[in-house]
C-alpha positions in Angstrom: 0.0 0.0 0.0 1.1 3.6 -0.5 1.7 6.2 2.2 -2.0 7.3 2.0 -3.0 3.9 3.4 -0.8 3.9 6.5 -2.4 3.9 9.8 -2.6 7.1 11.9 -3.7 8.3 15.2 -4.0 6.3 18.5 -7.0 5.0 20.3 -7.9 5.3 23.9 -5.9 2.2 24.6 -2.8 3.8 23.0 -2.9 1.6 19.9 -3.6 2.9 16.4 -6.7 1.3 14.8 -7.1 0.8 11.1 -9.9 -0.9 9.2 -10.0 -1.7 5.5 -13.3 -2.5 3.9 -12.9 -4.4 0.7 -15.7 -4.9 -1.9 -16.1 -8.5 -2.8 -15.2 -9.6 -6.3 -17.5 -9.4 -9.3 -20.5 -11.7 -9.8 -23.0 -12.3 -12.7 -25.2 -9.6 -11.1 -22.4 -7.0 -11.7 -22.2 -7.9 -15.3 -25.9 -7.8 -15.8 -26.6 -4.7 -13.6 -28.9 -6.6 -11.3 -29.4 -5.9 -7.6 -27.2 -8.4 -5.9 -28.3 -11.9 -5.2 -26.3 -14.5 -3.3 -24.0 -15.7 -6.1 -20.4 -17.0 -6.5 -17.6 -15.0 -8.0 -17.1 -14.9 -11.7 -14.3 -17.3 -12.7 -11.8 -14.5 -13.5 -12.2 -13.0 -10.1 -10.3 -15.8 -8.4 -7.0 -14.8 -10.0 -7.7 -11.1 -9.3 -8.5 -11.7 -5.7 -5.4 -14.0 -5.2 -3.1 -11.3 -6.7 -4.7 -8.5 -4.6 -4.2 -10.6 -1.5 -0.5 -10.5 -2.1 -0.5 -6.7 -2.3 -2.6 -5.9 0.7 -0.8 -5.1 4.1 -0.9 -7.8 6.7 -4.1 -7.8 8.8 -4.7 -8.9 12.4 -8.2 -10.2 11.6 -10.3 -10.7 8.5 -14.1 -10.5 8.5 -16.5 -11.5 5.8 -20.1 -10.8 5.0 -22.1 -14.1 4.8 -22.9 -14.1 1.1 -21.1 -16.6 -1.2 -19.0 -14.0 -3.2 -17.8 -12.3 0.0 -16.8 -15.6 1.6 -15.0 -16.7 -1.5 -13.1 -13.3 -1.7 -12.2 -13.5 2.0 -10.9 -17.0 1.6 -8.0 -15.6 -0.5 -7.2 -13.2 2.4 -7.3 -15.6 5.3 -7.5 -19.3 6.1 -10.3 -18.6 8.6 -12.2 -15.3 8.0 -14.7 -14.5 10.8 -18.3 -14.3 9.6 -19.8 -10.8 10.1 -23.6 -10.6 9.6 -23.6 -6.8 10.2 -21.8 -6.4 6.9 -24.2 -8.5 4.9 -25.7 -7.1 1.6 -28.8 -5.1 1.6 -32.0 -7.1 1.6 -33.7 -5.9 -1.6 -36.9 -7.8 -0.9 -38.8 -8.6 -4.1 -36.3 -6.6 -6.1 -33.5 -9.0 -5.3 -31.9 -10.3 -8.5 -33.7 -7.8 -10.8 -32.3 -5.2 -13.1 -32.7 -1.5 -12.3 -34.2 -0.9 -15.7 -36.8 -3.6 -15.1 -37.8 -2.1 -11.8 -38.0 1.4 -13.4 -40.4 0.1 -15.9 -42.6 -1.9 -13.5 -42.4 0.3 -10.3 -41.2 3.8 -11.3 -42.7 5.5 -8.3 -41.3 2.9 -5.9 -37.8 3.3 -7.4 -37.9 7.1 -7.1 -39.0 6.8 -3.5 -36.1 4.3 -2.7 -33.5 6.6 -4.4 -34.6 9.7 -2.6 -35.7 8.6 0.8 -33.1 6.4 2.7 -35.8 5.5 5.3 -38.0 3.8 2.6 -38.1 0.2 1.6 -40.7 0.0 -1.2 -39.3 -3.5 -2.2 -40.4 -4.9 1.2 -36.8 -5.5 2.3 -34.3 -3.3 4.2 -33.9 0.5 4.0 -30.6 2.2 3.7 -31.1 3.7 7.1 -31.5 0.2 8.6 -28.3 -0.9 6.9 -26.4 2.1 8.3 -27.6 1.3 11.8 -26.3 -2.3 11.7 -23.0 -1.3 10.1 -22.2 1.6 12.4 -23.0 -0.5 15.4 -20.4 -2.9 14.3 -18.0 0.0 13.5 -18.4 1.4 17.0 -17.2 -2.0 18.3 -14.0 -1.8 16.4 -12.7 1.4 18.1 -9.5 0.8 20.0 -9.1 -2.7 18.6 -5.6 -1.8 17.5 -3.6 -2.9 14.5 -5.2 -3.5 11.1 -8.5 -5.3 10.4 -9.9 -6.2 7.0 -13.5 -6.8 6.2 -15.0 -8.1 2.9 -18.4 -6.7 2.2 -20.5 -5.3 -0.8 -20.3 -2.1 -2.8 -23.5 -0.6 -1.5 -22.5 -1.3 2.1 -19.1 0.2 1.6 -20.8 3.4 0.2 -23.2 3.6 3.1 -20.3 3.4 5.5 -18.5 6.1 3.5 -21.5 8.4 3.7 -21.6 7.8 7.5 -17.9 8.5 8.1 -18.1 11.7 6.0 -21.4 12.7 7.7 -23.0 13.0 4.2 -26.6 12.2 3.5 -27.3 8.6 2.6 -28.5 9.7 -0.8 -24.8 10.3 -1.5 -24.5 6.5 -2.2 -25.8 7.3 -5.7 -22.9 9.7 -6.3 -20.1 7.2 -5.6 -18.8 4.3 -7.6 -17.2 1.2 -6.0 -15.7 -1.4 -8.3 -15.4 -5.1 -7.4 -12.3 -5.4 -5.2 -12.3 -1.6 -4.6 -11.6 -0.7 -1.0 -11.8 2.0 1.7 -9.4 2.4 4.6 -10.5 4.1 7.9 -8.5 5.0 10.9 -9.8 5.5 14.4 -8.6 7.7 17.3 -10.8 5.7 19.7 -13.8 8.1 19.3 -14.4 8.5 15.6 -13.5 7.0 12.2 -11.7 9.1 9.6 -11.3 8.3 5.9 -7.7 7.5 5.0 -8.1 6.0 1.5 -11.0 5.4 -1.0 -10.7 3.9 -4.4 -9.3 0.9 -6.3 -6.0 -0.7 -5.9 -4.1 -0.9 -9.2 -5.6 -3.7 -11.2 -3.7 -6.8 -9.8 -4.4 -8.7 -13.1 -2.5 -6.1 -15.1 0.8 -5.9 -13.1 
């Protein structure tokens, strides 16, 4: 990692705390622009994840969202990643596995509501506010952990955490792009998280 991704600050216990959130590798839903369903990685992602694992800094613990793609990605980073239900993908209810353009054609008012009101869940699943609540509760528990922890999750979850850390409205998720295997590094002083890095590591398959 470059200097922008080095840990900084110290927690209340005197140890610096750093957390890297990594977007799991690509699935068929990424290719087809569908809201995520629980799918395995595309075949090419195994090589990319393996190469990326060799470029990431050492971590003291690795966590994984429960979905297949997240677990498969985490397996390249640790022999025994810890499951973390708080970082699971959004529950899209009846929209799960559907393309956005299909939803726009069938339920245009519901889609508009979902994209403008983070408290809404017109699909019958989980609102963005509910996702933020569970993610931030987990984040609060990582203050003062010390060292470097790595968590594999999903693009939308990563963007929701980014909005929280920057104190931006949750509608900001529509203004950020996160590619598969993109990442975000946060540092903690024991009281709050600060953004250290956000973006994509240089493509490990092109080096």
